[in-house]
C-alpha positions in Angstrom: 0.0 0.0 0.0 1.3 3.4 -0.9 -1.2 5.8 0.7 0.6 8.4 2.7 -1.7 8.0 5.7 -1.1 4.3 6.1 1.9 2.1 6.9 3.5 -0.1 4.3 2.6 -3.8 4.9 4.4 -6.7 3.4 2.8 -10.1 4.0 5.4 -12.8 3.6 4.3 -16.0 5.4 3.7 -19.0 3.2 2.7 -21.5 5.9 -0.9 -20.7 6.7 -4.2 -22.3 5.7 -6.3 -19.1 5.5 -6.0 -15.3 5.4 -7.8 -14.8 8.7 -4.6 -13.3 10.2 -4.4 -10.8 7.4 -8.1 -10.0 7.6 -7.8 -9.4 11.4 -4.8 -7.2 10.9 -6.6 -5.0 8.4 -9.7 -4.7 10.6 -7.6 -3.7 13.6 -5.1 -1.4 11.9 -7.3 0.5 9.4 -10.0 1.6 11.7 -11.2 4.5 9.5 -13.6 4.1 6.6 -11.4 5.4 3.8 -10.7 3.0 0.9 -7.4 1.2 0.9 -5.9 0.0 -2.3 -4.4 -3.5 -2.3 -2.5 -5.3 -5.0 -2.5 -9.1 -4.4 -2.7 -12.5 -5.9 -6.1 -13.7 -7.0 -6.7 -15.9 -3.9 -6.2 -13.0 -1.5 -8.5 -10.8 -3.6 -11.1 -13.6 -3.6 -10.8 -13.9 0.2 -11.6 -10.2 0.7 -14.4 -10.4 -1.9 -16.0 -13.3 0.0 -15.7 -11.1 3.2 -17.6 -8.4 1.4 -14.6 -6.1 1.9 -14.1 -5.0 -1.8 -15.5 -1.5 -2.2 -16.5 -1.7 -5.9 -15.8 -4.7 -8.0 -16.2 -2.6 -11.1 -13.0 -0.7 -10.2 -10.9 -3.9 -9.9 -8.0 -4.1 -12.3 -6.5 -7.4 -13.4 -2.8 -7.1 -13.9 -0.4 -9.5 -15.7 3.0 -10.1 -14.1 5.6 -10.8 -16.8 9.3 -11.7 -17.0 11.7 -11.9 -19.9 14.5 -14.5 -19.8 15.2 -14.5 -23.5 14.9 -11.3 -25.6 13.5 -11.8 -29.1 15.1 -10.1 -32.1 13.0 -7.0 -32.9 13.1 -4.9 -36.1 13.9 -1.3 -35.1 13.1 2.0 -36.7 14.9 4.8 -34.8 16.9 4.3 -31.6 16.8 4.3 -27.8 18.3 7.4 -26.3 18.4 9.9 -23.4 16.3 13.0 -23.3 18.1 16.4 -23.8 17.7 19.5 -21.6 15.9 21.3 -24.4 13.3 18.5 -24.5 12.4 18.9 -20.8 8.9 20.3 -21.4 8.0 17.8 -24.1 9.0 14.9 -21.8 7.1 16.4 -18.9 3.9 16.7 -21.1 4.3 13.0 -22.1 4.7 11.9 -18.4 1.6 14.0 -17.6 -0.4 12.4 -20.5 0.7 8.9 -19.3 -0.5 9.7 -15.8 -3.9 10.9 -17.1 -4.4 7.7 -19.1 -3.1 5.2 -16.5 -4.0 6.8 -13.2 -6.6 9.6 -13.8 -7.4 9.8 -10.1 -4.0 11.2 -9.3 -3.6 15.0 -9.7 -0.4 16.9 -9.8 0.7 20.4 -10.8 2.8 20.7 -14.0 5.9 21.5 -11.8 5.7 17.9 -10.6 6.0 16.5 -14.2 8.9 18.9 -14.9 10.7 17.4 -11.9 10.1 13.9 -13.3 11.3 15.0 -16.7 14.6 16.2 -15.1 15.2 12.6 -14.1 15.1 11.6 -17.7 17.7 14.2 -18.4 20.0 13.5 -15.5 19.5 9.8 -14.6 20.0 8.5 -18.1 20.9 4.9 -17.3 17.4 4.0 -16.3 15.2 6.7 -17.9 15.0 6.4 -21.7 13.2 7.7 -24.7 12.7 6.3 -28.2 13.5 8.5 -31.2 12.0 8.0 -34.6 14.0 8.2 -37.8 13.8 12.0 -37.7 15.3 12.1 -34.2 12.1 13.1 -32.5 10.9 11.6 -29.2 7.9 9.4 -29.8 8.0 7.1 -26.7 9.2 7.3 -23.1 9.8 4.6 -20.5 12.1 3.7 -17.6 13.2 0.8 -15.3 13.1 0.6 -11.6 15.9 -1.6 -10.1 15.2 -3.7 -7.1 17.7 -6.3 -6.0 18.2 -8.6 -9.1 15.2 -7.4 -11.0 14.5 -4.4 -13.3 10.8 -3.4 -13.6 10.0 -1.8 -16.9 7.2 0.8 -16.6 5.7 4.1 -17.6 5.7 3.2 -21.2 4.0 5.9 -23.2 3.8 6.7 -26.9 2.4 9.9 -28.4 -1.1 9.3 -29.7 -0.3 10.3 -33.3 2.7 8.0 -33.3 0.9 4.8 -32.2 0.5 1.7 -34.3 4.1 1.8 -35.5 5.6 -0.5 -32.8 7.6 2.3 -31.1 6.5 1.0 -27.6 7.6 -2.5 -28.5 11.0 -1.1 -29.7 11.4 0.9 -26.5 10.5 -2.1 -24.3 13.0 -4.1 -26.2 15.7 -1.4 -25.7 14.9 -1.2 -21.9 15.1 -4.9 -21.7 18.5 -4.9 -23.3 19.6 -2.3 -20.7 18.4 -4.5 -17.9 20.1 -7.6 -19.3 23.4 -5.8 -19.7 23.2 -4.9 -16.0 22.7 -8.5 -15.1 19.1 -8.0 -14.0 15.9 -10.0 -14.8 13.5 -7.7 -16.7 9.9 -7.8 -15.3 6.8 -5.7 -15.8 3.2 -5.4 -14.9 0.5 -4.6 -17.4 -3.3 -4.3 -17.5 -4.3 -7.9 -18.3 -7.5 -6.7 -19.9 -5.7 -4.5 -22.5 -4.8 -6.9 -25.3 -2.5 -4.6 -27.4 0.1 -4.1 -24.6 0.1 -7.8 -23.7 0.7 -8.6 -27.4 3.5 -6.1 -27.5 5.4 -7.5 -24.5 5.0 -11.1 -25.7 6.6 -10.1 -29.0 9.6 -8.7 -27.1 10.0 -12.1 -25.2 8.1 -11.6 -22.0 6.2 -14.5 -20.5 3.2 -14.3 -18.2 4.1 -15.7 -14.8 1.1 -14.7 -12.7 -2.1 -12.7 -12.6 -2.6 -10.2 -9.8 -5.5 -8.0 -8.8 -5.5 -4.3 -7.8 -8.6 -3.3 -5.8 -10.0 -1.1 -3.1 -11.3 -2.4 0.3 -12.7 -0.6 3.3 -14.0 -1.5 6.7 -17.6 -2.5 6.7 -20.1 -1.5 9.4 
């Protein structure tokens, strides 16, 4: 959970028969009635659903967890690159557009996106852009490194540049970056959005699990 008003909880035990302990913890710890977002495996989601804890099943997102152990050969048009200082505003607008598409509930001032764009300019080993044949930025993306894995995320392509496989090329480029660092490339995607899943599979990613993102709250 990443809400600022709640502690971070990691449930690691593998030797229990039910999720009653987790249920009791949530009931005792989150005493207010504000929604709490959880991302869990399907069986945990089903447990909370059976407990009538899920706020609105219509808001539930099904995510695919993927990993890539063997990168496929991909035809490339353009190249992976770092953003330049003079492209700061363009990258910021692309990050903002990604946010509005992927997480419309989150609101930030444009200064926030400018700060994020600065990372693309200064931290170039994990923040990348894809340039078309004319040298213009058409896609952005980055990797988050944790231990031995590199999570690829925030992949966004300009609307008028879609349908040309730029996202696939960028994911392939980011995967190469991760592999060269000796890391296992992983990513999460909306399992219900077929085009992105097709793109990642073309790069060489394999589905390893299905997880659910959903809101729960304490019931009266």
